[in-house]
C-alpha positions as CSV (number, residue, x, y, z in Angstrom):
1,M,100.6,134.7,116.3
2,S,99.9,131.4,114.5
3,S,102.1,128.9,112.8
4,L,101.5,126.5,109.9
5,V,101.8,122.8,110.7
6,N,101.5,120.1,108.1
7,I,100.2,116.6,109.0
8,R,99.5,113.5,107.0
9,I,96.2,111.7,107.5
10,D,94.7,108.7,105.7
11,D,92.1,109.1,103.1
12,E,89.2,107.9,105.3
13,T,90.1,110.4,108.1
14,R,90.3,113.2,105.5
15,Q,86.9,112.3,104.2
16,R,85.4,112.2,107.7
17,L,87.0,115.6,108.4
18,D,85.6,117.0,105.1
19,R,82.1,115.7,106.0
20,L,82.2,117.2,109.5
21,A,83.5,120.5,108.2
22,S,80.7,120.7,105.7
23,A,78.0,119.6,108.2
24,T,79.2,122.2,110.8
25,D,80.0,125.0,108.3
26,R,83.6,125.1,109.6
27,T,86.9,124.8,107.8
28,R,89.0,121.7,108.1
29,S,91.7,123.9,109.7
30,H,89.3,125.1,112.4
31,L,88.2,121.5,113.3
32,V,91.8,120.2,113.4
33,K,92.9,123.2,115.5
34,K,90.0,122.6,118.0
35,A,90.8,118.8,118.1
36,I,94.5,119.5,118.8
37,E,93.6,122.0,121.6
38,E,91.2,119.6,123.2
39,Y,93.7,116.7,123.0
40,L,96.4,118.9,124.6
41,C,94.1,120.0,127.4
42,A,93.1,116.5,128.2
43,N,96.6,115.1,128.1
44,E,98.4,118.0,129.8
45,W,96.0,117.7,132.7
46,Q,96.6,113.9,132.9
47,V,100.4,114.3,132.9
48,Q,100.3,117.1,135.5
49,E,98.1,114.9,137.8
50,I,100.5,111.9,137.3
51,E,103.5,114.1,138.2
52,K,101.6,115.5,141.2
53,A,100.8,112.0,142.4
54,I,104.4,110.9,142.0
55,R,105.6,113.9,144.1
56,Q,103.1,113.1,146.8
57,A,104.1,109.4,146.8
58,D,107.8,110.4,147.0
59,A,107.1,112.7,150.0
60,P,108.6,111.5,153.3
61,E,105.2,111.6,155.0
62,A,103.6,109.4,152.3
63,V,101.7,106.4,153.6
64,F,101.0,103.3,151.5
65,V,98.5,100.6,152.3
66,E,98.5,97.2,150.6
67,H,95.7,96.7,148.0
68,D,94.4,93.6,149.8
69,R,93.9,95.5,153.1
70,V,92.0,98.4,151.3
71,D,90.0,95.8,149.3
72,T,89.0,94.0,152.5
73,W,88.1,97.3,154.2
74,L,85.9,98.5,151.2
75,N,84.2,95.1,151.0
76,S,83.2,95.4,154.7
77,W,81.3,98.6,154.2
78,G,77.6,98.3,155.0
79,S,78.0,95.0,156.7
80,D,77.8,94.1,160.4
81,K,81.5,93.5,160.4
82,E,82.7,96.8,158.9
83,T,86.4,97.2,159.6
84,E,88.5,100.3,160.5
85,R,90.2,102.2,157.7
86,P,93.6,100.5,157.2
87,R,96.7,102.6,158.0
């Protein structure tokens, strides 16, 4: 099942869409549908990962290390004074 959605776009965007539709032998509707699907996939994934990270950070067993300690550890990599991973 599909539904009709109306959107307003500026003239320049409409012209760009028309040029791309013509160049790819696709309809404007097809291009807009694909663009929305790709946008949703990218943003849904990002929101899901953020929510997952928040749940992990809120877990009782979560461990946090200060940025400066991690930075010092990473900067020691490959040197004669490489430090232990901060905990």
